Steps between C-alpha positions, in 0.01 A plus 500: 500500500546807727425847356787705351754629757360277777832324562693829480263646760540190718878543495488877556253495790575164656133395498333170401440452129121513554527850651742609226257373236216712642721808496610415145134510390466844663803616303345374175184699578705818545740443210206445262331812645203294614566681831659841564658359817481208741566485872724215609531334841829616649457411867817291493704695247797724564586803289779292346241242389285772346804622309560141386142487370564825312793326329268220392286767329800659326425577137127547564319834530457433873562702819493350850368748757523449877213695656406477870675161538318367193658424162324590177606378157407789267494512121659835412317566174162387635551725803578795273184445295288468815665810653418711195141374474413449871126457450463136598416515872272663756630614839298446817565553871392169663380697805254682273414247227187684386703768325794512263832649609806651333855371475711643783806713419707242691382216277565712193855569624568126538374423150698793358816355659431164336433671167838674521668168584332339197665756274849437640751224436441308823359154571398543864435771758330579832254780574573653842359793693253614763166312527587290197298200615173691550514653151626173347162329539359722225823493298501119495132488405573730205804296395311170523221627270226492765186676370437633853795633698483565876622843612607446861715811547466864406743783450850508360814311594869522418617193312802412293630212296829336603699210350464174689873508570435804724173381655397309814188293565417722800476819289152647551398210727138529619261211569194705595173399334198720434203385709156515343154396618414154363519598136286295261695426184463330166811286446600438138765238420651437158677172424710383208428150372739312274568135424869578560432590866428243773229724650329836429730797558369805691534807277310771682285543813335823603204621705231763451285636787139398437388843630700677233293667228494293180697219669356225281535710184869563583560127547311413181708748299824369653400141426420593140845660458674198652314249283557708186866527592517124556330428169773698326767300680385139470861392450774605744866421443607201707144425617326415174122533467353681802161611628411765759209417732330732751329412829316740732388464863401715799737550795527725807814679620579723799847624407700608196875426495779445254 
C-alpha cells in the first residue's frame, strides 16, 4: 500500500509511483512536524509541476518555496516556531572550520522572506535576488534543521518573494561552488524504518567539520534531540509504527555547493 497522497503526487508530477511514494513520505514528515522542511529533487520539474504539487498539499499548513533552483516543502507553523527560537544550529565558514561564524545578513534576508510568505495566504513562491544561491547554502541548512550550517557568503543581498506565476527557473541562476581544501567531515545520516516501507527512507544527512570545536559534542546533542523526537513520534499517519536510526562515518570534501 503506497503512503498517503502517493498516487496524487504521481499524477501531478508525472513520475513513477516509486518516486511519488518517496516524496509522499517526505510530505508526511513535514505535515507531522517531524521536519521543519524537506528538499525535494526537482531536476526534471517545471514551475507548473511545482504548482501542481502545491495543489496536492492544499488544506495542509504547507508552503512550497523555490530557492536557487531547489524546491523546499516548508511547514509554516514549524518554521514560525523555529524562527522565533533560532537557537538550534551553529554557523561555520568551511574555509575556517576551527572557529564559529555568524549568519550573514543575506541569509537572514532570505529566511525573513520565507517567514513573510509563511504568514500569507499563498501555497508556493520563489525567492529571487542578487547572489541568492551563495546565501542559500546557509538558508537551506537552517531550514533542514542541520545542527551545523555552512556560511559560504558574507554581507547583505537584495531578495524578494514572488508568486510562481511570475517567476522563471533562471531567476538568480548561479552554479558556482565554494572551493575548500580537502575538508575532513563527520557525515551523519538519519533513516526512517517502518514495516510499511519497502526500504529505509532517508530523513536527514548533514556534515560537521572534524576540526570544528566541540564537533563530536554537537553531533551527540543533535543525535539525542533526533532520537528523543523520534521516540515521541513512534506512530506517523499513513506509515504506522516507525523508528529513526542514525549512522555516522568520515568523509572528505573539496567543495560546497547547493
